[in-house]
TIRO-2110 file (N, C-alpha, C; in Angstrom, 1 decimal):
// TIRO-2110
174.5, 191.0, 137.6, N, 1, A
174.3, 192.5, 137.8, CA, 1, A
175.1, 193.0, 138.9, C, 1, A
175.6, 194.2, 138.8, N, 2, A
176.4, 194.9, 139.8, CA, 2, A
175.5, 195.0, 141.1, C, 2, A
176.2, 194.8, 142.3, N, 3, A
175.5, 194.9, 143.6, CA, 3, A
174.9, 196.3, 143.8, C, 3, A
175.7, 197.3, 143.4, N, 4, A
175.2, 198.7, 143.6, CA, 4, A
173.9, 199.0, 142.8, C, 4, A
173.9, 198.5, 141.5, N, 5, A
172.7, 198.7, 140.7, CA, 5, A
171.5, 197.9, 141.3, C, 5, A
171.8, 196.7, 141.8, N, 6, A
170.7, 196.0, 142.4, CA, 6, A
170.1, 196.7, 143.6, C, 6, A
171.0, 197.2, 144.4, N, 7, A
170.6, 198.0, 145.6, CA, 7, A
169.7, 199.2, 145.2, C, 7, A
170.2, 200.0, 144.2, N, 8, A
169.5, 201.1, 143.8, CA, 8, A
168.1, 200.8, 143.2, C, 8, A
168.0, 199.6, 142.5, N, 9, A
166.8, 199.2, 141.9, CA, 9, A
165.8, 198.7, 143.0, C, 9, A
166.2, 198.4, 144.2, N, 10, A
165.4, 197.8, 145.2, CA, 10, A
165.0, 198.7, 146.3, C, 10, A
165.6, 199.9, 146.4, N, 11, A
165.3, 200.9, 147.4, CA, 11, A
163.9, 201.2, 147.4, C, 11, A
163.2, 201.3, 148.5, N, 12, A
161.9, 201.8, 148.5, CA, 12, A
161.6, 202.5, 149.9, C, 12, A
160.6, 203.4, 149.9, N, 13, A
160.2, 204.1, 151.0, CA, 13, A
159.6, 203.3, 152.1, C, 13, A
159.7, 203.7, 153.3, N, 14, A
159.1, 202.9, 154.4, CA, 14, A
158.3, 203.9, 155.2, C, 14, A
156.9, 203.8, 155.1, N, 15, A
156.1, 204.7, 155.9, CA, 15, A
156.0, 204.4, 157.4, C, 15, A
156.4, 203.1, 157.7, N, 16, A
156.3, 202.7, 159.1, CA, 16, A
157.7, 202.6, 159.7, C, 16, A
158.1, 203.5, 160.6, N, 17, A
159.4, 203.6, 161.1, CA, 17, A
159.4, 203.6, 162.7, C, 17, A
160.4, 203.1, 163.3, N, 18, A
160.6, 203.1, 164.7, CA, 18, A
162.0, 203.3, 165.1, C, 18, A
162.3, 203.5, 166.3, N, 19, A
163.7, 203.6, 166.8, CA, 19, A
164.4, 202.2, 166.6, C, 19, A
165.7, 202.3, 166.4, N, 20, A
166.6, 203.4, 166.4, CA, 20, A
166.7, 204.1, 165.1, C, 20, A
167.1, 205.3, 165.1, N, 21, A
167.5, 206.1, 163.9, CA, 21, A
169.1, 205.9, 163.8, C, 21, A
169.6, 206.3, 162.7, N, 22, A
171.1, 206.2, 162.6, CA, 22, A
171.7, 207.1, 163.7, C, 22, A
172.9, 206.7, 164.2, N, 23, A
173.6, 207.5, 165.2, CA, 23, A
174.1, 208.8, 164.5, C, 23, A
174.6, 209.7, 165.4, N, 24, A
175.1, 211.0, 164.9, CA, 24, A
176.3, 210.7, 163.9, C, 24, A
177.1, 209.8, 164.3, N, 25, A
178.3, 209.5, 163.4, CA, 25, A
177.8, 208.9, 162.0, C, 25, A
176.8, 208.1, 162.1, N, 26, A
176.2, 207.5, 160.8, CA, 26, A
175.6, 208.6, 160.0, C, 26, A
174.9, 209.5, 160.7, N, 27, A
174.2, 210.6, 160.0, CA, 27, A
175.3, 211.6, 159.3, C, 27, A
176.4, 211.7, 160.0, N, 28, A
177.5, 212.6, 159.4, CA, 28, A
177.9, 212.0, 158.1, C, 28, A
178.0, 210.6, 158.0, N, 29, A
178.4, 210.0, 156.8, CA, 29, A
177.3, 210.1, 155.8, C, 29, A
176.0, 210.0, 156.2, N, 30, A
174.9, 210.1, 155.3, CA, 30, A
174.8, 211.5, 154.7, C, 30, A
175.0, 212.5, 155.5, N, 31, A
175.0, 213.9, 155.0, CA, 31, A
176.2, 214.1, 154.0, C, 31, A
177.3, 213.4, 154.2, N, 32, A
178.4, 213.5, 153.3, CA, 32, A
178.0, 213.1, 151.9, C, 32, A
177.1, 212.2, 151.8, N, 33, A
176.6, 211.8, 150.5, CA, 33, A
175.7, 212.9, 149.8, C, 33, A
175.0, 213.6, 150.7, N, 34, A
174.1, 214.6, 150.1, CA, 34, A
175.0, 215.8, 149.6, C, 34, A
176.2, 215.9, 150.1, N, 35, A
177.0, 217.0, 149.7, CA, 35, A
177.6, 216.7, 148.3, C, 35, A
177.4, 215.5, 147.7, N, 36, A
177.8, 215.2, 146.4, CA, 36, A
176.7, 215.3, 145.4, C, 36, A
175.6, 215.9, 145.7, N, 37, A
174.5, 216.2, 144.8, CA, 37, A
175.0, 217.0, 143.6, C, 37, A
174.5, 216.8, 142.4, N, 38, A
174.8, 217.7, 141.3, CA, 38, A
174.6, 219.2, 141.7, C, 38, A
175.6, 220.0, 141.4, N, 39, A
175.5, 221.4, 141.9, CA, 39, A
176.3, 222.3, 140.9, C, 39, A
175.5, 222.8, 140.0, N, 40, A
176.1, 223.7, 139.0, CA, 40, A
176.7, 225.0, 139.7, C, 40, A
177.9, 225.3, 139.3, N, 41, A
178.6, 226.5, 139.9, CA, 41, A
179.0, 226.3, 141.3, C, 41, A
178.9, 225.1, 141.9, N, 42, A
179.3, 224.9, 143.3, CA, 42, A
178.6, 225.9, 144.2, C, 42, A
177.3, 226.1, 144.0, N, 43, A
176.6, 227.0, 144.9, CA, 43, A
176.2, 226.4, 146.2, C, 43, A
176.2, 225.1, 146.3, N, 44, A
175.7, 224.5, 147.6, CA, 44, A
174.4, 225.0, 148.0, C, 44, A
173.4, 224.9, 147.1, N, 45, A
172.1, 225.5, 147.4, CA, 45, A
171.2, 224.7, 148.4, C, 45, A
171.8, 224.1, 149.4, N, 46, A
171.0, 223.3, 150.3, CA, 46, A
171.6, 223.3, 151.7, C, 46, A
170.7, 223.1, 152.6, N, 47, A
171.1, 222.9, 154.0, CA, 47, A
170.1, 221.9, 154.6, C, 47, A
170.4, 221.4, 155.8, N, 48, A
169.6, 220.4, 156.4, CA, 48, A
169.4, 220.7, 157.9, C, 48, A
168.1, 220.5, 158.4, N, 49, A
167.8, 220.6, 159.8, CA, 49, A
167.4, 219.2, 160.3, C, 49, A
167.9, 218.9, 161.4, N, 50, A
167.5, 217.6, 162.1, CA, 50, A
166.5, 217.9, 163.2, C, 50, A
165.5, 217.1, 163.3, N, 51, A
164.5, 217.2, 164.4, CA, 51, A
164.4, 215.8, 165.0, C, 51, A
164.7, 215.7, 166.3, N, 52, A
164.6, 214.4, 167.0, CA, 52, A
164.3, 214.7, 168.5, C, 52, A
164.0, 213.6, 169.2, N, 53, A
163.7, 213.7, 170.6, CA, 53, A
162.5, 214.5, 170.8, C, 53, A
162.5, 215.4, 171.9, N, 54, A
161.4, 216.2, 172.3, CA, 54, A
161.1, 217.3, 171.2, C, 54, A
162.1, 217.6, 170.4, N, 55, A
161.9, 218.7, 169.4, CA, 55, A
160.8, 218.2, 168.4, C, 55, A
160.6, 216.9, 168.3, N, 56, A
159.5, 216.4, 167.4, CA, 56, A
158.1, 216.9, 167.9, C, 56, A
157.9, 216.9, 169.2, N, 57, A
156.7, 217.5, 169.7, CA, 57, A
156.5, 218.9, 169.4, C, 57, A
157.6, 219.7, 169.5, N, 58, A
157.5, 221.1, 169.2, CA, 58, A
157.2, 221.3, 167.7, C, 58, A
157.8, 220.5, 166.9, N, 59, A
157.5, 220.6, 165.5, CA, 59, A
156.1, 220.2, 165.2, C, 59, A
155.5, 219.2, 165.9, N, 60, A
154.1, 218.9, 165.8, CA, 60, A
153.2, 220.1, 166.2, C, 60, A
153.6, 220.8, 167.2, N, 61, A
152.8, 222.0, 167.6, CA, 61, A
152.9, 223.0, 166.5, C, 61, A
154.0, 223.2, 165.8, N, 62, A
154.2, 224.1, 164.7, CA, 62, A
153.3, 223.7, 163.5, C, 62, A
153.3, 222.4, 163.2, N, 63, A
152.4, 221.9, 162.2, CA, 63, A
151.0, 222.1, 162.5, C, 63, A
150.6, 221.9, 163.7, N, 64, A
149.2, 222.1, 164.1, CA, 64, A
148.8, 223.6, 164.0, C, 64, A
149.7, 224.5, 164.4, N, 65, A
149.4, 225.9, 164.3, CA, 65, A
149.3, 226.4, 162.9, C, 65, A
150.1, 225.8, 162.0, N, 66, A
150.1, 226.1, 160.6, CA, 66, A
148.8, 225.6, 160.0, C, 66, A
148.3, 224.4, 160.4, N, 67, A
147.1, 223.9, 159.9, CA, 67, A
145.9, 224.8, 160.3, C, 67, A
145.9, 225.3, 161.5, N, 68, A
144.8, 226.1, 162.0, CA, 68, A
144.8, 227.5, 161.3, C, 68, A
146.0, 228.0, 160.9, N, 69, A
146.1, 229.2, 160.1, CA, 69, A
145.5, 229.0, 158.7, C, 69, A
145.8, 227.8, 158.1, N, 70, A
145.3, 227.5, 156.7, CA, 70, A
143.9, 227.2, 156.8, C, 70, A
143.5, 226.4, 157.8, N, 71, A
142.1, 225.9, 157.9, CA, 71, A
141.6, 226.1, 159.3, C, 71, A
141.1, 227.3, 159.6, N, 72, A
140.6, 227.7, 160.9, CA, 72, A
139.6, 226.7, 161.5, C, 72, A
138.8, 226.1, 160.6, N, 73, A
137.8, 225.2, 161.1, CA, 73, A
138.2, 223.7, 161.1, C, 73, A
139.5, 223.5, 161.1, N, 74, A
140.0, 222.1, 161.1, CA, 74, A
139.5, 221.4, 162.4, C, 74, A
139.0, 220.1, 162.2, N, 75, A
138.5, 219.4, 163.3, CA, 75, A
139.6, 218.8, 164.2, C, 75, A
139.3, 218.3, 165.3, N, 76, A
140.2, 217.7, 166.3, CA, 76, A
141.1, 216.6, 165.7, C, 76, A
140.5, 215.8, 164.9, N, 77, A
141.2, 214.7, 164.2, CA, 77, A
142.3, 215.2, 163.3, C, 77, A
142.0, 216.2, 162.6, N, 78, A
143.1, 216.8, 161.7, CA, 78, A
144.2, 217.5, 162.5, C, 78, A
143.8, 218.1, 163.6, N, 79, A
144.8, 218.8, 164.5, CA, 79, A
145.7, 217.7, 165.2, C, 79, A
145.1, 216.6, 165.6, N, 80, A
145.8, 215.6, 166.2, CA, 80, A
146.8, 214.9, 165.2, C, 80, A
146.3, 214.7, 164.0, N, 81, A
147.2, 214.2, 162.9, CA, 81, A
148.3, 215.1, 162.7, C, 81, A
148.1, 216.4, 162.6, N, 82, A
149.2, 217.3, 162.3, CA, 82, A
150.2, 217.3, 163.5, C, 82, A
149.7, 217.3, 164.7, N, 83, A
150.5, 217.4, 165.9, CA, 83, A
151.3, 216.1, 166.1, C, 83, A
150.8, 215.0, 165.7, N, 84, A
151.5, 213.7, 165.8, CA, 84, A
152.3, 213.3, 164.6, C, 84, A
152.2, 214.0, 163.5, N, 85, A
153.0, 213.6, 162.3, CA, 85, A
154.5, 213.4, 162.6, C, 85, A
155.2, 214.3, 163.3, N, 86, A
156.6, 214.1, 163.5, CA, 86, A
157.0, 212.9, 164.4, C, 86, A
156.0, 212.4, 165.1, N, 87, A
156.2, 211.2, 165.9, CA, 87, A
156.3, 209.9, 165.2, C, 87, A
156.1, 210.0, 163.8, N, 88, A
156.1, 208.8, 163.0, CA, 88, A
157.5, 208.2, 162.8, C, 88, A
158.5, 208.9, 163.2, N, 89, A
159.9, 208.4, 163.0, CA, 89, A
160.7, 209.0, 164.1, C, 89, A
161.8, 208.4, 164.5, N, 90, A
162.6, 209.0, 165.6, CA, 90, A
163.5, 210.1, 165.1, C, 90, A
163.7, 210.3, 163.8, N, 91, A
164.5, 211.4, 163.3, CA, 91, A
163.8, 212.0, 162.0, C, 91, A
163.8, 213.3, 161.9, N, 92, A
163.3, 214.0, 160.7, CA, 92, A
164.5, 214.8, 160.2, C, 92, A
164.7, 214.9, 158.9, N, 93, A
165.6, 215.8, 158.3, CA, 93, A
164.8, 216.7, 157.4, C, 93, A
164.9, 218.0, 157.6, N, 94, A
164.3, 218.9, 156.7, CA, 94, A
165.3, 219.3, 155.7, C, 94, A
165.0, 219.1, 154.4, N, 95, A
166.0, 219.4, 153.4, CA, 95, A
165.5, 220.8, 152.8, C, 95, A
166.4, 221.7, 152.8, N, 96, A
166.1, 223.1, 152.5, CA, 96, A
166.9, 223.6, 151.3, C, 96, A
166.2, 224.2, 150.4, N, 97, A
166.8, 224.8, 149.2, CA, 97, A
167.1, 226.3, 149.6, C, 97, A
168.3, 226.7, 149.5, N, 98, A
168.7, 228.1, 149.7, CA, 98, A
169.0, 228.7, 148.4, C, 98, A
168.0, 229.5, 147.9, N, 99, A
168.0, 230.1, 146.6, CA, 99, A
168.7, 231.4, 146.5, C, 99, A
169.7, 231.5, 145.7, N, 100, A
170.5, 232.7, 145.5, CA, 100, A
170.5, 233.2, 144.1, C, 100, A
170.5, 234.5, 143.8, N, 101, A
170.5, 234.9, 142.4, CA, 101, A
171.9, 234.5, 141.8, C, 101, A
171.8, 234.0, 140.6, N, 102, A
173.1, 233.6, 139.9, CA, 102, A
172.8, 233.8, 138.4, C, 102, A
173.7, 234.4, 137.6, N, 103, A
173.5, 234.6, 136.2, CA, 103, A
173.3, 233.3, 135.4, C, 103, A
173.9, 232.2, 135.9, N, 104, A
173.9, 231.0, 135.1, CA, 104, A
173.1, 229.8, 135.7, C, 104, A
172.7, 230.0, 137.0, N, 105, A
172.0, 228.9, 137.7, CA, 105, A
170.6, 229.4, 138.2, C, 105, A
169.6, 229.2, 137.4, N, 106, A
168.2, 229.6, 137.8, CA, 106, A
167.8, 229.0, 139.1, C, 106, A
166.8, 229.6, 139.8, N, 107, A
166.3, 229.1, 141.0, CA, 107, A
165.8, 227.7, 140.9, C, 107, A
165.2, 227.3, 139.8, N, 108, A
164.7, 226.0, 139.6, CA, 108, A
165.8, 224.9, 139.7, C, 108, A
166.9, 225.3, 139.1, N, 109, A
168.0, 224.4, 139.1, CA, 109, A
168.6, 224.2, 140.5, C, 109, A
168.5, 225.2, 141.3, N, 110, A
169.0, 225.2, 142.7, CA, 110, A
168.1, 224.2, 143.5, C, 110, A
166.7, 224.3, 143.2, N, 111, A
165.8, 223.4, 143.8, CA, 111, A
166.1, 222.0, 143.4, C, 111, A
166.4, 221.8, 142.2, N, 112, A
166.7, 220.4, 141.7, CA, 112, A
167.9, 219.8, 142.4, C, 112, A
168.9, 220.7, 142.6, N, 113, A
170.1, 220.2, 143.3, CA, 113, A
169.7, 219.8, 144.8, C, 113, A
168.9, 220.6, 145.4, N, 114, A
168.5, 220.3, 146.8, CA, 114, A
167.7, 219.0, 146.8, C, 114, A
166.9, 218.8, 145.8, N, 115, A
166.1, 217.5, 145.7, CA, 115, A
167.0, 216.3, 145.5, C, 115, A
168.1, 216.5, 144.7, N, 116, A
169.1, 215.5, 144.5, CA, 116, A
169.8, 215.1, 145.9, C, 116, A
170.0, 216.2, 146.6, N, 117, A
170.6, 216.0, 148.0, CA, 117, A
169.7, 215.1, 148.8, C, 117, A
168.4, 215.4, 148.8, N, 118, A
167.4, 214.7, 149.6, CA, 118, A
167.4, 213.2, 149.1, C, 118, A
167.5, 213.0, 147.8, N, 119, A
167.5, 211.6, 147.3, CA, 119, A
168.7, 210.9, 147.8, C, 119, A
169.9, 211.6, 147.7, N, 120, A
171.1, 211.0, 148.2, CA, 120, A
171.0, 210.6, 149.7, C, 120, A
170.3, 211.4, 150.5, N, 121, A
170.1, 211.0, 151.9, CA, 121, A
169.3, 209.7, 152.0, C, 121, A
168.2, 209.6, 151.2, N, 122, A
167.4, 208.4, 151.2, CA, 122, A
168.2, 207.2, 150.9, C, 122, A
169.0, 207.3, 149.8, N, 123, A
169.8, 206.2, 149.4, CA, 123, A
170.9, 205.8, 150.5, C, 123, A
171.5, 206.8, 151.1, N, 124, A
172.5, 206.6, 152.1, CA, 124, A
171.9, 206.0, 153.4, C, 124, A
170.7, 206.4, 153.7, N, 125, A
170.0, 205.9, 154.9, CA, 125, A
169.8, 204.4, 154.7, C, 125, A
169.3, 204.0, 153.5, N, 126, A
169.0, 202.6, 153.2, CA, 126, A
170.3, 201.8, 153.2, C, 126, A
171.3, 202.4, 152.6, N, 127, A
172.6, 201.7, 152.5, CA, 127, A
173.2, 201.5, 153.9, C, 127, A
172.8, 202.3, 154.8, N, 128, A
173.3, 202.2, 156.2, CA, 128, A
172.5, 201.2, 157.0, C, 128, A
171.5, 200.6, 156.4, N, 129, A
170.7, 199.6, 157.1, CA, 129, A
169.5, 200.2, 157.8, C, 129, A
169.1, 201.4, 157.5, N, 130, A
167.9, 202.0, 158.0, CA, 130, A
166.9, 202.2, 156.9, C, 130, A
165.9, 203.0, 157.2, N, 131, A
164.8, 203.2, 156.2, CA, 131, A
164.3, 204.6, 156.4, C, 131, A
163.6, 205.1, 155.3, N, 132, A
163.1, 206.5, 155.3, CA, 132, A
162.0, 206.6, 154.4, C, 132, A
161.3, 207.8, 154.5, N, 133, A
160.3, 208.2, 153.5, CA, 133, A
160.3, 209.7, 153.4, C, 133, A
160.1, 210.1, 152.2, N, 134, A
160.1, 211.5, 151.8, CA, 134, A
158.7, 212.0, 151.8, C, 134, A
158.4, 213.0, 152.7, N, 135, A
157.1, 213.6, 152.7, CA, 135, A
157.1, 215.1, 152.5, C, 135, A
156.1, 215.6, 151.9, N, 136, A
155.9, 217.0, 151.8, CA, 136, A
154.5, 217.4, 152.3, C, 136, A
153.6, 217.6, 151.4, N, 137, A
152.3, 218.0, 151.8, CA, 137, A
152.2, 219.5, 152.1, C, 137, A
151.1, 220.0, 152.5, N, 138, A
150.9, 221.5, 152.7, CA, 138, A
152.0, 222.1, 153.6, C, 138, A
152.4, 221.5, 154.6, N, 139, A
153.4, 222.1, 155.5, CA, 139, A
154.7, 222.5, 154.8, C, 139, A
155.1, 221.7, 153.8, N, 140, A
156.3, 222.0, 153.1, CA, 140, A
156.3, 223.3, 152.3, C, 140, A
155.1, 223.8, 152.0, N, 141, A
154.9, 225.0, 151.2, CA, 141, A
154.3, 226.2, 152.0, C, 141, A
154.3, 226.0, 153.3, N, 142, A
153.6, 226.9, 154.3, CA, 142, A
154.7, 227.8, 154.9, C, 142, A
154.5, 229.1, 154.6, N, 143, A
155.5, 230.1, 155.1, CA, 143, A
155.6, 230.1, 156.6, C, 143, A
154.4, 229.8, 157.3, N, 144, A
154.4, 229.8, 158.8, CA, 144, A
155.3, 228.7, 159.3, C, 144, A
155.3, 227.5, 158.6, N, 145, A
156.2, 226.4, 159.0, CA, 145, A
157.6, 226.8, 158.7, C, 145, A
157.9, 227.4, 157.5, N, 146, A
159.3, 227.8, 157.2, CA, 146, A
159.8, 228.8, 158.2, C, 146, A
159.0, 229.8, 158.5, N, 147, A
159.4, 230.8, 159.5, CA, 147, A
159.7, 230.1, 160.9, C, 147, A
158.8, 229.2, 161.3, N, 148, A
158.9, 228.5, 162.6, CA, 148, A
160.2, 227.7, 162.6, C, 148, A
160.6, 227.2, 161.5, N, 149, A
161.9, 226.4, 161.4, CA, 149, A
163.1, 227.3, 161.3, C, 149, A
162.9, 228.6, 161.1, N, 150, A
164.0, 229.5, 161.0, CA, 150, A
164.6, 229.7, 159.6, C, 150, A
163.8, 229.4, 158.6, N, 151, A
164.2, 229.6, 157.2, CA, 151, A
164.3, 231.0, 156.9, C, 151, A
165.2, 231.4, 156.1, N, 152, A
165.3, 232.8, 155.6, CA, 152, A
164.3, 233.0, 154.5, C, 152, A
164.1, 234.2, 154.0, N, 153, A
163.1, 234.5, 153.0, CA, 153, A
163.5, 233.8, 151.7, C, 153, A
164.8, 233.5, 151.4, N, 154, A
165.2, 232.9, 150.2, CA, 154, A
165.3, 231.4, 150.3, C, 154, A
164.7, 230.8, 151.4, N, 155, A
164.8, 229.4, 151.6, CA, 155, A
163.4, 228.7, 151.5, C, 155, A
163.4, 227.5, 151.0, N, 156, A
162.2, 226.7, 150.9, CA, 156, A
162.4, 225.3, 151.4, C, 156, A
161.4, 224.7, 151.8, N, 157, A
161.4, 223.3, 152.2, CA, 157, A
161.3, 222.4, 150.9, C, 157, A
162.2, 221.5, 150.7, N, 158, A
162.2, 220.6, 149.6, CA, 158, A
161.6, 219.2, 150.1, C, 158, A
162.0, 218.8, 151.3, N, 159, A
161.5, 217.5, 151.8, CA, 159, A
161.5, 217.5, 153.3, C, 159, A
160.6, 216.7, 153.9, N, 160, A
160.7, 216.3, 155.2, CA, 160, A
161.0, 214.8, 155.1, C, 160, A
162.2, 214.4, 155.5, N, 161, A
162.6, 213.0, 155.4, CA, 161, A
162.5, 212.4, 156.8, C, 161, A
161.6, 211.4, 156.9, N, 162, A
161.4, 210.7, 158.1, CA, 162, A
162.3, 209.5, 158.1, C, 162, A
163.1, 209.3, 159.2, N, 163, A
164.2, 208.3, 159.2, CA, 163, A
164.1, 207.5, 160.5, C, 163, A
164.3, 206.2, 160.3, N, 164, A
164.4, 205.3, 161.5, CA, 164, A
164.7, 203.9, 161.0, C, 164, A
164.2, 202.9, 161.8, N, 165, A
164.3, 201.5, 161.4, CA, 165, A
163.0, 201.1, 160.8, C, 165, A
163.1, 200.3, 159.8, N, 166, A
161.9, 199.8, 159.1, CA, 166, A
161.0, 198.9, 160.1, C, 166, A
159.7, 199.2, 160.2, N, 167, A
158.8, 198.4, 161.0, CA, 167, A
158.1, 197.5, 160.1, C, 167, A
158.4, 196.2, 160.2, N, 168, A
157.8, 195.2, 159.3, CA, 168, A
158.6, 195.0, 158.1, C, 168, A
158.2, 194.1, 157.2, N, 169, A
158.9, 193.8, 156.0, CA, 169, A
158.8, 195.0, 155.0, C, 169, A
159.8, 195.1, 154.1, N, 170, A
159.7, 196.1, 153.0, CA, 170, A
158.5, 195.8, 152.2, C, 170, A
157.9, 196.9, 151.7, N, 171, A
156.7, 196.7, 150.8, CA, 171, A
157.2, 196.2, 149.5, C, 171, A
156.4, 195.4, 148.8, N, 172, A
156.8, 194.9, 147.5, CA, 172, A
156.6, 196.1, 146.5, C, 172, A
157.5, 196.1, 145.6, N, 173, A
157.4, 197.2, 144.6, CA, 173, A
157.4, 196.6, 143.2, C, 173, A
156.5, 197.1, 142.4, N, 174, A
156.4, 196.5, 141.1, CA, 174, A
157.6, 196.7, 140.2, C, 174, A
157.9, 195.7, 139.4, N, 175, A
159.0, 195.9, 138.5, CA, 175, A
158.5, 196.6, 137.3, C, 175, A
159.0, 197.8, 137.0, N, 176, A
158.5, 198.6, 135.9, CA, 176, A
159.3, 198.2, 134.6, C, 176, A
158.7, 198.3, 133.5, N, 177, A
159.4, 198.0, 132.2, CA, 177, A
159.9, 199.4, 131.7, C, 177, A
161.2, 199.4, 131.5, N, 178, A
161.9, 200.7, 131.1, CA, 178, A
161.3, 201.1, 129.8, C, 178, A
160.9, 200.2, 128.9, N, 179, A
160.3, 200.6, 127.6, CA, 179, A
159.1, 201.5, 127.7, C, 179, A
158.4, 201.4, 128.9, N, 180, A
157.2, 202.3, 129.1, CA, 180, A
157.6, 203.7, 129.4, C, 180, A
158.9, 204.0, 129.7, N, 181, A
159.3, 205.3, 130.1, CA, 181, A
160.5, 205.9, 129.3, C, 181, A
161.1, 205.0, 128.4, N, 182, A
162.3, 205.5, 127.7, CA, 182, A
162.0, 205.4, 126.2, C, 182, A
162.2, 206.4, 125.5, N, 183, A
162.1, 206.4, 124.0, CA, 183, A
163.3, 207.1, 123.4, C, 183, A
163.6, 206.8, 122.2, N, 184, A
164.7, 207.5, 121.5, CA, 184, A
164.2, 208.6, 120.7, C, 184, A
164.9, 209.7, 120.6, N, 185, A
164.5, 210.9, 119.9, CA, 185, A
165.1, 210.8, 118.5, C, 185, A
END
């Protein structure tokens, strides 16, 4: 079997991450892979925000304030979890879909393109010897979070990618049988 196919078949998310994250130079190469996502009409309907260092604490405060707006009676444990979420990895990449009107490219297709860019980042991170996990949850759909991150009205969060070095061994992943998912028409 081809090495690249084997790599693609073995990639998995890592919920436990620690420093180091890829360097700025490595991230530039990783982002270059995202720019190859399928993109009808070359709209480039995505952009990326990085959050690292002390900015992770500021992002945690934004997540906590969004939680309290959604759930005013959230308990201290929920607030602490929201505040500490960005500290789970040394680097976060927010993948953003920038939706623009286009006669041939509906908004949903632009979102799909941004999701493909997010997946390309996950693959490139792993290929670079690091690990990552794609997270969303309520904050990804919360306008307060989007506004706090500086997103325009036509922009949406597609993914929060947590990136760093894998803590512990890779989790085992089941081998799925393609016949359970593929049929001929």
